[in-house]
FINU-921451 format. One line per field, with one value per residue (C-alpha): y negated, x, z; residue number from 1; residue in one letter. Coordinates in steps of 0.2 Angstrom, whole numbers, padded with zeros to 4 digits. Each point is the difference from the previous one (the first is absolute). Last residue first. Layout:
FINU-921451
yy: (Y  ...)
xx: (X  ...)
zz: (Z  ...)
resi: (NUM  ...)
resn: (A  ...)
This chain:
FINU-921451
yy: (-0383  -0008  -0020  -0013  -0014  -0012  0008  0009  -0010  -0016  0010  0006  -0017  -0007  0015  -0001  -0021  0001  -0007  -0009  0002  0012  0007  0005  0008  -0001  -0014  -0001  -0005  0016  0002  -0016  0005  0017  -0005  -0014  0014  0001  -0017  -0005  -0016  -0007  0003  0008  0006  0007  -0004  0008  -0006  0012  -0005  -0019  -0010  0004  0008  -0017  -0007  0016  -0003  -0019  0004  0012  -0012  -0014  -0016  -0019  0008  0015  0016  0015  -0003  0007  0007  0000  0011  0002  -0017  -0003  -0005  -0018  -0010  0010  0005  -0019  -0004  0014  -0002  -0019  0003  0013  -0013  -0004  0004  0006  0007  0012  0005  0013  0011  0013  -0010  -0014  0013  -0004  -0016  -0007  0010  -0008  -0018  0001  0007  -0014  -0013  0008  -0001  0014  0006  0008  0004  0011  0003  0015  0008  0019  0008  0011  0012  -0004  -0005  0019  0000  0000  0003  -0014  0003  0015  0019  0005  0015  0018  0012  0020  0004  -0006  -0014  0000  -0005  -0003  -0005  -0017  -0002  -0018  -0004  -0016  -0001  -0015  -0006  -0001  -0018  0009  0018  0005  0013  -0004  0009  0002  0014  0007  0005  -0014  -0010  0000  -0006  -0014  -0006  0001  -0009  -0014  -0002  -0001  -0014  -0011  -0004  0007  0003  0002  -0019  0002  0000  -0016  -0004  -0019  0005  0009  0002  0015  0011  -0006  0018  0013  0014  -0012  0004  0019  -0004  -0015  0009  0009  -0015  -0002  0000  -0012  0006  0015  0006  0016  0003  0017  0011  0020  0007  0013  0018  0004  0016  -0009  -0017  -0010  -0015  -0018  -0016  -0015  -0006  -0018  -0003  -0011  -0017  -0014  0012  -0007  -0009  0017  0012  -0009  0000  0016  0007  -0013  0009  0017  -0002  -0010  0012  0016  -0011  -0004  0017  0008  0018  0015  0003  0003  0002  0017  -0006  -0014  0012  -0002  -0007  -0017  -0010  -0019  -0011  -0018  -0005  -0018  -0015  -0012  -0003  0018  0002  -0011  0008  0015  -0003  0002  0015  0009  -0003  0005  0017  0004  0000  0009  0013  0001  0006  -0004  0006  -0010  0005  -0017  -0003  -0014  -0015  -0003  0008  -0018  -0003  0008  -0013  -0015  0003  0003  -0017  -0002  0014  -0006  -0015  0011  0010  -0016  -0007  0018  -0003  -0015  0005  0016  -0012  -0012  0015  0005  -0017  0000  0015  -0006  -0016  0011  0012  -0015  -0010  -0013  -0016  -0013  0004  -0008  0020  -0002  -0012  0014  0011  -0011  -0003  0017  0007  -0013  0002  0019  -0004  -0017  0009  0011  -0013  -0013  0014  0002  -0016  -0004  0015  -0002  -0017  0007  0015  -0013  -0009  0015  0004  -0019  0006  0015  -0007  -0011  0014  0007  -0013  -0002  0018  -0004  -0016  0011  0013  -0010  -0010  0018  0006  -0016  0009  -0013  0003  -0013  0001  -0007  0006  0000  -0009  0002  -0016  0007  -0006  0007  -0010  0000  0004  -0001  0012  -0002  0015  0004  0018  0010  0018  0016  0014  0013  -0008  -0015  0000  -0015  -0014  -0015  -0016  -0013  -0017  -0003  -0014  -0012  0012  0003  0001  0018  0007  -0005  0009  0014  0002  -0002  0013  0010  -0003  0006  0017  0003  -0001  0013  0012  0000  -0013  0005  0008  -0008  -0019  0003  0006  0007  0018  0001  0004  0015  0005  -0010  -0005  -0017  -0010  -0002  -0009  -0013  -0005  0003  -0014  0002  -0006  0003  0009  0005  -0007  0003  -0019  0000  0000  -0009  0006  -0006  0010  -0010  0000  -0008  0009  0007  -0017  -0010  0009  0002  -0019  -0003  0013  -0008  -0018  0006  0011  -0017  -0010  0012  0003  -0019  0000  0013  -0008  -0017  0012  0012  -0009  -0005  0020  0005  -0009  0005  0018  0003  -0009  0008  0018  -0005  -0006  0014  0013  -0008  0001  0017  0006  -0007  0007  0018  -0004  -0004  0015  -0001  0010  0010  -0004  0015  -0002  -0014  0003  -0007  -0008  -0016  -0003  0009  -0004  -0018  0004  0009  -0015  -0010  0009  0000  0016  -0006  -0015  -0014  -0006  0000  -0010  -0014  -0001  -0001  -0015  -0007  0002  -0008  -0013  -0005  0002  -0014  -0011  0002  -0017  -0010  0007  0012  0016  0016  0017  0004  0007  0004  0002  0009  -0007  0013  0017  0007  0018  0001  0006  0013  -0002  0016  -0014  0010  0004  -0018  -0005  0009  -0009  -0015  -0008  0001  -0002  -0018  -0002  -0006  0008  0008  0001  -0009  0006  0019  0005  0006  -0017  -0011  0010  -0001  -0020  0001  0010  -0012  -0015  -0014  0002  -0012  0006  -0004  0001  0004  -0008  0004  -0016  0007  -0014  0001  0018  -0004  -0015  0011  0015  -0011  -0005  0017  0004  -0015  0005  -0017  0008  0019  0006  0010  0000  -0001  0004  -0008  0002  0009  0015  -0015  0006  0019  0017  -0008  0014  0004  0017  0003  -0017  -0014  -0010  -0013  0001  -0015  -0001  0003  -0001  0001  -0009  -0014  -0003  -0022  -0003  -0013  -0015  -0006  -0017  -0006  0019  0004  -0009  0003  0019  0012  0018  0000  0017  -0004  -0018  -0008  -0011  0002  -0014  -0013  -0007  0004  0017  0003  -0006  0011  0015  -0005  0003  0017  0005  0001  0007  -0009  0011  -0002  0004  -0001  -0004  0006  0001  0017  0007  -0010  0002  0019  -0006  -0010  0015  0010  -0014  -0003  0020  -0002  -0002  -0013  0009  -0002  0021  -0001  -0006  -0018  -0002  -0003  0008  0014  -0009  -0019  -0003  -0016  -0006  -0018  0005  -0011  0003  -0002  -0001  0010  -0009  0003  -0017  -0007  0010  -0004  -0018  0004  0007  -0012  -0016  0009  0005  -0017  -0007  0013  -0006  -0020  0004  0010)
xx: (0458  0015  -0003  0008  0007  -0009  -0001  0016  0008  -0002  0009  0014  0004  0003  0008  0014  -0001  0003  -0009  0005  -0014  -0013  -0012  -0017  -0013  -0017  -0004  -0017  -0001  0002  0013  0011  -0002  0006  0015  0002  -0004  0019  0007  0009  -0002  0006  -0012  -0008  -0018  -0002  -0018  -0007  -0015  -0015  -0011  -0002  -0016  0001  0018  0006  -0005  0006  0017  0002  -0004  0016  0009  0000  -0010  0004  0019  0007  0007  -0009  0009  -0009  0006  -0016  -0002  -0011  -0005  -0015  -0012  0006  -0011  -0005  0021  0004  -0012  0006  0019  -0002  -0007  0013  0013  0016  -0008  0011  -0007  0011  -0004  0004  0010  0012  0014  -0003  -0001  0016  0003  -0018  0001  0018  -0007  -0016  0010  0012  -0016  -0008  -0019  -0003  -0016  0008  -0014  0005  -0007  0008  0009  -0001  0017  0010  0011  0020  0001  -0005  -0012  0003  -0018  -0003  -0004  0013  -0004  0005  0010  -0005  0012  -0004  0013  0012  0011  0011  -0005  0014  -0006  0009  0014  0009  0018  0008  0017  0011  0017  0016  -0001  -0013  -0004  -0015  -0013  -0019  -0017  -0012  -0013  -0011  -0017  -0003  -0009  0014  0011  -0009  -0003  0019  0004  -0013  0005  0020  -0005  -0011  0016  0015  0010  0018  0003  -0011  0016  0003  -0015  -0002  -0009  -0013  -0011  0008  -0012  -0013  -0010  0009  0011  0016  -0006  0006  0018  0002  0006  0011  0010  0000  0013  0010  0001  0008  -0016  -0011  -0017  -0006  -0016  -0005  -0010  -0009  -0006  0004  0012  0005  0006  0004  0012  -0001  0008  0009  0014  0009  0019  0013  -0003  -0013  -0013  -0017  -0007  0004  -0006  -0016  -0004  0003  -0012  -0013  0000  0001  -0016  -0007  0004  -0007  -0016  -0002  0003  -0014  0005  0001  0019  0011  0017  0002  0003  0014  0011  -0005  0009  0004  0011  0005  0014  0003  0018  -0002  0010  -0016  -0004  0003  -0015  -0012  0005  -0004  -0018  -0010  0011  -0001  -0016  -0004  0010  -0009  -0015  0009  0003  -0017  -0010  -0017  -0016  -0012  -0011  -0008  0000  -0015  0003  -0017  0006  -0001  0018  0006  -0014  0005  0018  -0007  -0002  0020  0004  -0010  0011  0013  -0005  -0004  0019  0005  -0009  0008  0016  -0001  -0007  0014  0012  -0007  0001  0018  0003  -0010  0010  0018  -0008  -0003  0017  0001  0010  -0014  -0001  -0017  -0004  0014  -0015  -0011  0010  0002  -0018  -0006  0014  -0002  -0017  0001  0012  -0011  -0016  0005  0012  -0014  -0011  0011  0000  -0018  -0003  0013  -0008  -0018  0008  0007  -0018  -0009  0014  -0005  -0018  0004  0010  -0016  -0012  0012  0001  -0019  -0003  0010  -0011  -0015  0007  0005  -0018  -0009  0012  -0001  -0008  0002  0007  -0003  0011  0001  0016  -0001  0011  -0009  -0011  -0014  -0009  0011  0012  0004  0013  -0005  -0002  -0006  0002  -0003  -0004  0004  -0008  0006  -0015  0000  -0008  0010  0018  0010  0006  0005  -0002  0004  -0005  0007  -0008  0002  0017  0002  0018  0000  -0017  -0001  0017  -0007  -0016  0012  0011  -0017  -0005  0015  -0001  -0017  0003  0015  -0011  -0014  -0013  -0016  0005  0017  -0007  -0009  -0017  -0003  -0002  -0016  -0011  0012  -0003  0013  -0002  -0001  -0007  -0018  0005  0009  -0016  -0010  0009  0014  0004  0013  0011  0017  0015  0007  -0001  -0018  -0007  -0018  -0010  -0007  -0002  -0010  -0016  -0008  -0016  0008  0008  -0016  -0011  0012  0002  -0019  -0002  0012  -0006  -0019  0009  0008  -0015  -0013  0016  -0001  -0020  -0002  0010  -0009  -0015  0006  -0008  -0017  0000  0003  -0015  -0010  0003  -0010  -0015  0003  -0002  -0014  -0009  0006  -0006  -0016  -0001  0005  -0013  -0013  0004  0001  -0017  -0007  0007  0007  -0009  0012  -0004  0000  0008  -0011  0007  0013  0011  0002  -0019  -0009  0009  -0003  -0018  -0001  0008  -0010  -0018  0005  0004  0016  -0008  0009  0005  -0018  -0007  0013  -0003  -0021  0002  0017  -0012  -0013  0009  0009  -0018  -0008  0017  -0004  0010  0013  0015  -0005  -0003  0013  0000  0016  0016  0012  0021  0015  0013  0012  0004  0013  0000  0001  -0019  -0001  -0008  -0009  -0012  -0017  0012  0004  -0018  -0004  0013  0001  -0016  -0001  0019  0001  0006  0019  0009  0016  0011  -0011  -0005  0003  -0017  -0003  0005  -0010  -0014  0001  -0001  -0015  -0009  0005  -0010  0003  0018  0016  0017  0016  0018  0014  0015  0002  0006  -0007  -0014  -0003  -0004  -0012  -0010  -0003  -0005  -0011  -0009  -0004  -0007  -0011  -0006  -0003  0005  0002  0017  0013  0017  0015  0017  0018  0002  -0015  0011  0002  -0016  0003  -0001  -0002  0008  -0018  -0002  -0016  -0008  -0002  -0010  0004  -0013  -0009  -0010  -0019  -0012  -0018  -0013  0002  -0012  -0001  -0006  0012  -0006  0006  0008  0013  0001  0007  0015  0004  0000  -0011  -0002  -0016  -0007  -0017  -0007  -0018  -0010  0004  0000  0004  0015  0014  -0008  0000  0017  0007  -0010  0009  0016  -0005  -0003  -0019  -0018  -0015  -0012  -0017  -0005  -0017  -0006  -0016  0011  0000  0001  0011  0013  0000  0003  0015  0009  -0001  0006  0015  0003  0001  -0009  -0005  -0007  0007  -0002  0020  -0001  0002  0010  -0003  0008  0006  0008  0003  -0004  -0011  -0015  -0009  -0014  -0018  -0014  -0020  -0012  -0017  -0013  -0011  0002  -0006  -0014  -0007  0002  -0009  -0015  -0001  -0001  -0014  -0010  0000  -0006  -0013  -0007  0002  -0011  -0012)
zz: (0238  0009  0002  -0010  0010  0011  0018  0000  -0012  0009  0015  -0008  -0007  0016  0007  -0012  0000  0018  0016  0013  0004  0008  -0016  0003  -0012  -0007  0011  0006  0019  0006  -0011  0008  0016  -0001  -0008  0016  0012  0005  -0006  -0016  0002  -0014  -0013  -0015  -0004  -0016  -0007  -0016  -0007  0002  0013  -0004  0005  0021  -0003  -0002  0016  0008  -0006  0003  0019  0000  -0011  0011  -0003  0004  0000  -0006  0012  -0012  -0015  -0015  -0017  -0009  -0016  -0017  0001  -0013  0011  -0001  0010  0014  0001  0001  0013  0012  -0001  0000  0017  0004  -0001  -0011  -0019  -0014  -0016  -0010  -0019  -0010  0012  0003  -0006  0012  0017  0008  -0008  0008  0016  0005  -0005  0009  0015  0000  -0001  0014  0001  -0009  -0011  -0016  -0010  -0017  -0017  -0005  -0014  0001  0007  -0007  0012  -0005  0019  0006  0013  0017  0012  0012  0019  0001  0004  0014  -0003  0000  0004  -0004  -0013  0013  0004  0015  0018  0012  0016  0008  0010  0002  0009  0002  0001  0010  0000  0011  0009  0009  0001  -0012  -0002  -0006  0000  -0012  0000  -0014  -0005  -0014  0011  0010  -0009  -0006  0017  0003  -0015  0003  0021  -0010  -0012  0011  0010  -0007  0016  -0001  0008  0015  0008  -0003  0013  -0004  -0016  0010  -0015  -0010  0011  -0010  -0001  0010  -0007  0006  0019  -0002  -0003  0011  0018  -0011  -0006  -0020  -0013  -0008  -0017  -0007  -0010  0000  -0008  0000  -0007  0006  -0012  0010  -0007  0019  -0006  -0016  0009  -0017  0002  -0003  -0004  0005  0003  0005  0002  0008  0005  0004  0004  0008  -0015  -0013  0013  0002  -0018  -0001  0013  -0004  -0018  0006  0008  -0013  -0015  0010  0004  -0021  -0005  0014  -0004  -0012  -0005  -0015  0004  -0007  -0017  0006  0010  0020  0014  -0008  0010  -0004  0004  0000  0006  0007  -0005  0004  -0020  0000  0010  -0008  -0017  0005  0007  -0017  -0008  0016  0003  -0019  0002  0014  -0007  -0014  0013  0008  -0017  0002  0003  0010  0015  0009  0018  0002  0014  0010  0017  0007  0005  -0020  -0006  0009  -0005  -0020  -0002  0004  -0012  -0014  0000  0001  -0014  -0010  0004  -0006  -0016  -0005  0005  -0012  -0015  0004  -0001  -0015  -0008  0005  -0009  -0016  0000  0002  -0011  -0015  0001  0013  -0006  0002  0019  0004  0005  0016  0008  -0001  0005  0017  0000  0001  0009  0014  -0001  0004  0018  0002  0004  0016  0008  -0002  0007  0015  0005  -0001  0010  0014  0003  0001  0011  0011  0000  0005  0014  0006  -0001  0009  0015  0002  0000  0014  0010  -0001  0004  0015  0005  -0002  0009  0015  0000  0000  0014  0011  0014  0016  0015  0014  0017  0016  0012  0018  0015  0017  0008  0007  -0012  -0016  -0007  -0018  -0014  -0016  -0016  -0017  -0009  -0019  -0006  -0016  -0001  -0004  0003  0014  0012  0000  -0007  0000  -0011  0007  0002  0014  0008  0020  0011  0016  0004  0018  -0003  0007  -0001  -0018  -0002  0008  -0012  -0018  0007  0005  -0016  -0011  0013  -0005  -0017  0001  0010  -0011  0005  0011  0016  0000  -0002  0015  0009  0017  0002  0010  -0014  -0004  -0020  -0007  -0016  0002  -0014  0005  0014  -0008  -0009  0014  0011  0010  0017  0013  -0015  0007  -0005  0018  0002  -0003  -0018  -0005  -0016  -0015  -0017  -0014  -0006  0013  0008  0016  0003  -0003  0010  0015  -0001  0001  0012  0010  -0002  0003  0017  0006  -0002  0006  0016  0001  0002  0011  0014  -0002  0003  0014  0013  -0009  -0006  0018  0006  -0013  0001  0016  -0007  -0016  0009  0010  -0015  -0012  0013  0000  -0018  0000  0012  -0010  -0017  0011  0007  -0017  -0007  -0020  -0009  -0013  -0020  -0011  -0017  -0012  -0018  -0013  0012  -0003  -0008  0016  0014  -0005  -0003  0016  0008  -0006  0002  0018  0008  0008  0006  0007  -0017  -0005  0013  -0005  -0016  0002  0010  -0011  -0016  0005  0011  -0020  -0006  0012  -0006  -0018  -0002  0009  -0009  -0010  0005  0006  0004  0009  -0001  0013  -0003  0002  -0010  -0006  -0006  -0010  0001  -0020  -0001  -0014  -0018  -0011  -0006  0011  0014  0003  0000  0015  0012  -0013  0004  0019  0001  -0008  -0019  -0003  -0017  -0006  -0012  -0013  -0022  0007  -0005  0018  0008  -0012  0001  0021  -0003  -0011  0011  0016  -0010  -0013  0000  0004  -0005  0011  -0002  0013  0008  0017  0009  0017  0002  -0018  0002  0015  -0009  -0014  0012  0008  -0016  -0005  0016  -0001  -0017  -0012  -0016  0007  0000  -0015  0004  -0011  0006  0001  0018  0008  0008  0015  0004  0003  -0010  -0018  -0012  -0008  -0005  0010  -0009  0012  0013  0013  0014  0007  0016  0002  0016  -0002  -0003  0013  0013  0003  -0017  -0011  -0007  -0016  -0009  0012  0009  -0018  0003  0017  -0005  0008  -0013  -0009  -0003  -0006  -0006  0002  -0007  -0019  -0012  0014  -0008  0012  0002  -0018  -0002  0013  -0010  -0017  0013  0003  -0018  -0005  0006  0006  0013  0003  0016  0005  0019  0008  0016  0005  -0018  -0006  0015  -0006  -0019  0010  0006  -0015  -0009  0012  -0001  -0018  -0016  -0014  -0014  -0019  -0001  0001  0018  0006  0015  0017  0015  -0009  -0009  0002  -0019  0001  0006  0004  0009  -0006  0015  -0005  0013  -0004  0003  0016  0004  -0014  -0001  0016  -0003  -0017  0008  0015  -0011  -0012  0018  0004  -0019  0004  0015  -0004  -0014  0010)
resi: (798  797  796  795  794  793  792  791  790  789  788  787  786  785  784  783  782  781  780  779  778  777  776  775  774  773  772  771  770  769  768  767  766  765  764  763  762  761  760  759  758  757  756  755  754  753  752  751  750  749  748  747  746  745  744  743  742  741  740  739  738  737  736  735  734  733  732  731  730  729  728  727  726  725  724  723  722  721  720  719  718  717  716  715  714  713  712  711  710  709  708  707  706  705  704  703  702  701  700  699  698  697  696  695  694  693  692  691  690  689  688  687  686  685  684  683  682  681  680  679  678  677  676  675  674  673  672  671  670  669  668  667  666  665  664  663  662  661  660  659  658  657  656  655  654  653  652  651  650  649  648  647  646  645  644  643  642  641  640  639  638  637  636  635  634  633  632  631  630  629  628  627  626  625  624  623  622  621  620  619  618  617  616  615  614  613  612  611  610  609  608  607  606  605  604  603  602  601  600  599  598  597  596  595  594  593  592  591  590  589  588  587  586  585  584  583  582  581  580  579  578  577  576  575  574  573  572  571  570  569  568  567  566  565  564  563  562  561  560  559  558  557  556  555  554  553  552  551  550  549  548  547  546  545  544  543  542  541  540  539  538  537  536  535  534  533  532  531  530  529  528  527  526  525  524  523  522  521  520  519  518  517  516  515  514  513  512  511  510  509  508  507  506  505  504  503  502  501  500  499  498  497  496  495  494  493  492  491  490  489  488  487  486  485  484  483  482  481  480  479  478  477  476  475  474  473  472  471  470  469  468  467  466  465  464  463  462  461  460  459  458  457  456  455  454  453  452  451  450  449  448  447  446  445  444  443  442  441  440  439  438  437  436  435  434  433  432  431  430  429  428  427  426  425  424  423  422  421  420  419  418  417  416  415  414  413  412  411  410  409  408  407  406  405  404  403  402  401  400  399  398  397  396  395  394  393  392  391  390  389  388  387  386  385  384  383  382  381  380  379  378  377  376  375  374  373  372  371  370  369  368  367  366  365  364  363  362  361  360  359  358  357  356  355  354  353  352  351  350  349  348  347  346  345  344  343  342  341  340  339  338  337  336  335  334  333  332  331  330  329  328  327  326  325  324  323  322  321  320  319  318  317  316  315  314  313  312  311  310  309  308  307  306  305  304  303  302  301  300  299  298  297  296  295  294  293  292  291  290  289  288  287  286  285  284  283  282  281  280  279  278  277  276  275  274  273  272  271  270  269  268  267  266  265  264  263  262  261  260  259  258  257  256  255  254  253  252  251  250  249  248  247  246  245  244  243  242  241  240  239  238  237  236  235  234  233  232  231  230  229  228  227  226  225  224  223  222  221  220  219  218  217  216  215  214  213  212  211  210  209  208  207  206  205  204  203  202  201  200  199  198  197  196  195  194  193  192  191  190  189  188  187  186  185  184  183  182  181  180  179  178  177  176  175  174  173  172  171  170  169  168  167  166  165  164  163  162  161  160  159  158  157  156  155  154  153  152  151  150  149  148  147  146  145  144  143  142  141  140  139  138  137  136  135  134  133  132  131  130  129  128  127  126  125  124  123  122  121  120  119  118  117  116  115  114  113  112  111  110  109  108  107  106  105  104  103  102  101  100  99  98  97  96  95  94  93  92  91  90  89  88  87  86  85  84  83  82  81  80  79  78  77  76  75  74  73  72  71  70  69  68  67  66  65  64  63  62  61  60  59  58  57  56  55  54  53  52  51  50  49  48  47  46  45  44  43  42  41  40  39  38  37  36  35  34  33  32  31  30  29  28  27  26  25  24  23  22  21  20  19  18  17  16  15  14  13  12  11  10  9  8  7  6  5  4  3  2  1)
resn: (X  X  X  X  X  X  X  X  X  X  X  X  X  X  X  X  X  X  X  X  X  X  X  X  X  X  X  X  X  X  X  X  X  X  X  X  X  X  X  X  X  X  X  X  X  X  X  X  X  X  X  X  X  X  X  X  X  X  X  X  X  X  X  X  X  X  X  X  X  X  X  X  X  X  X  X  X  X  X  X  X  X  X  X  X  X  X  X  X  X  X  X  X  X  X  X  X  X  X  X  X  X  X  X  X  X  X  X  X  X  X  X  X  X  X  X  X  X  X  X  X  X  X  X  X  X  X  X  X  X  X  X  X  X  X  X  X  X  X  X  X  X  X  X  X  X  X  X  X  X  X  X  X  X  X  X  X  X  X  X  X  X  X  X  X  X  X  X  X  X  X  X  X  X  X  X  X  X  X  X  X  X  X  X  X  X  X  X  X  X  X  X  X  X  X  X  X  X  X  X  X  X  X  X  X  X  X  X  X  X  X  X  X  X  X  X  X  X  X  X  X  X  X  X  X  X  X  X  X  X  X  X  X  X  X  X  X  X  X  X  X  X  X  X  X  X  X  X  X  X  X  X  X  X  X  X  X  X  X  X  X  X  X  X  X  X  X  X  X  X  X  X  X  X  X  X  X  X  X  X  X  X  X  X  X  X  X  X  X  X  X  X  X  X  X  X  X  X  X  X  X  X  X  X  X  X  X  X  X  X  X  X  X  X  X  X  X  X  X  X  X  X  X  X  X  X  X  X  X  X  X  X  X  X  X  X  X  X  X  X  X  X  X  X  X  X  X  X  X  X  X  X  X  X  X  X  X  X  X  X  X  X  X  X  X  X  X  X  X  X  X  X  X  X  X  X  X  X  X  X  X  X  X  X  X  X  X  X  X  X  X  X  X  X  X  X  X  X  X  X  X  X  X  X  X  X  X  X  X  X  X  X  X  X  X  X  X  X  X  X  X  X  X  X  X  X  X  X  X  X  X  X  X  X  X  X  X  X  X  X  X  X  X  X  X  X  X  X  X  X  X  X  X  X  X  X  X  X  X  X  X  X  X  X  X  X  X  X  X  X  X  X  X  X  X  X  X  X  X  X  X  X  X  X  X  X  X  X  X  X  X  X  X  X  X  X  X  X  X  X  X  X  X  X  X  X  X  X  X  X  X  X  X  X  X  X  X  X  X  X  X  X  X  X  X  X  X  X  X  X  X  X  X  X  X  X  X  X  X  X  X  X  X  X  X  X  X  X  X  X  X  X  X  X  X  X  X  X  X  X  X  X  X  X  X  X  X  X  X  X  X  X  X  X  X  X  X  X  X  X  X  X  X  X  X  X  X  X  X  X  X  X  X  X  X  X  X  X  X  X  X  X  X  X  X  X  X  X  X  X  X  X  X  X  X  X  X  X  X  X  X  X  X  X  X  X  X  X  X  X  X  X  X  X  X  X  X  X  X  X  X  X  X  X  X  X  X  X  X  X  X  X  X  X  X  X  X  X  X  X  X  X  X  X  X  X  X  X  X  X  X  X  X  X  X  X  X  X  X  X  X  X  X  X  X  X  X  X  X  X  X  X  X  X  X  X  X  X  X  X  X  X  X  X  X  X  X  X  X  X  X  X  X  X  X  X  X  X  X  X  X  X  X  X  X  X  X  X  X  X  X  X  X  X  X  X  X  X  X  X  X  X  X  X  X  X  X  X  X  X  X  X  X  X  X  X  X  X  X  X  X  X  X  X  X  X  X  X  X  X  X  X  X  X  X  X  X  X  X  X  X  X  X  X  X  X  X  X  X  X  X  X  X  X  X  X  X  X)
């Protein structure tokens, strides 16, 4: 009885084992639509549908291990998976995998691009970046192909074809490689196109680990062979469904027709075998020649150059597509030539060169020329050479490159070099011109200061010399301001003021100032006033009018060695214009230079003696000032006779409605009584300290001196009884602006007056915004300082 029970138990176990379902692990990766992971996380595709059918028939349960293609290869090696799909045959892979006999599919590689890409042929890959899937057979093939053709491009490896398409669509690479099975449906999803570059058709198979799962491989091969010969099999139906989105009507292929075709093929094959054998060697030679011709044609049609061969009549017997795109001829039978492509004079030049090559059998000729191609000016570089055709006839070979961009770059570099040289020239001119402009008033200051040392001068002479020194100092200050203002003129930021002044008084002052200089050269110096003194008050920009006349008179004295100089004005009542003139009997200006003298730094051309009449920066400022006053300036001159400068400006007289721009500092009578103040002078310049001390000494009860902003802050903090601070803006350690801000943090009432030598536009606003009560620009006059101090500390009107 026990033996019977034991026997039954063993039989039950054996039956259970026999009926147990076998588990096969399949390495899966993104090979859409054959096998892929869907958005729901399930592995799907027509390979999966076919394996599901096999699972039902053979009691096998397929489990999918998803990853990248490269991971799938590693897993089949390690035995982590039992079978792998979509494997191309290589010698290397055959060392660790066994292949099915029947192929799953025949696929090929394609290069995919964005619609706007300029890649049209394989030579266009030069310098491009291409995405390939790691360990992909197609990617490796293209890599080897471009290396053989010496095409320099960069490859980026990805984990799967999906990532390849993402990189193309996001503009991270220029193109990408995928097989046609994946690319055909997915290119639409990503908005990509095939470039037309198709290569490397090959079969893909089921594989298992080398020496393992041979029974499984045999089973897969059996089913695959049957499926591939049945158009209605689960494999073909699933493939059509996943590739095209639906299963269409499939026509039945009649058996009798199939058998008839097989018979016909056998008969025809038998008949053709003998012919094929005889033609084998010829076909091999033709194939080699065809391959060479195809390679040559591909290269010629895709090279970014104009390639051609000309016969002895100078007509093209070969032209690549670059050349064919240039001719305007609509006659396809008309041969290409220089005359059908270029302008007549260019064609004539090229044909002369061609004839000399044929005549002398020249090995190579290089020429560059500017021509018109398709309506655009282009630079071409031609390499031409003598050749002999296979039939022995002479011919000309030529390659032309479009070098327009390189030529434009070359011309731009030449232009930049010339501009740099001109900039250096202008810089030198500026320095020379400024030396002249500054030394003139300095001569008056230093000269009359030296004369003041003379002990026998009476009081009137001393006062006269002091006035001249003061005027010269003001002139030099105006010159410095003009140097600064030239940049403001160029940027349109130079303001025009409306001053009321007496024109006759201005001219008389100029006459008194320049007369000694003119008489020193033995020149007659004359002034002409067109209005009586009482009627010569006008509204205009006093400083700019003074600067215009000053520049013109200086030039007249400088370039007149004998004779006379006259200046003045007249009133043209009809046009309401003041017509000014400055006339001399100097060297004159040639007609061809009479416009150039108003350009900036024309005096820089020191080797050109005809530039002597130019005043460099002065005349350009004068011209700009005249135009800012709504006027016009011109010159009339004759060489060795003399020169007259004319300019007109509008005549605006003083009226009851005329309002002047308010001065920054209110002028207050000198005899006004000021309270005795405790004043802090924050100034880093010792001379300025002394000057301010002497200027305000009689107005103060105590003067405290500090030399930087940090000391000023500490002093005000420790001495709350200080009434007023004279704050220099530019100081070491801490500038005046920062010092004022810090003082205002703990003292809102103390009077702070900013005083600076910067005197630029915006400085006043910056000082006031920092907390200063007012602002005064150096050089500071005692009257202006007293007026400003009284304005902020004197008695207030009730």
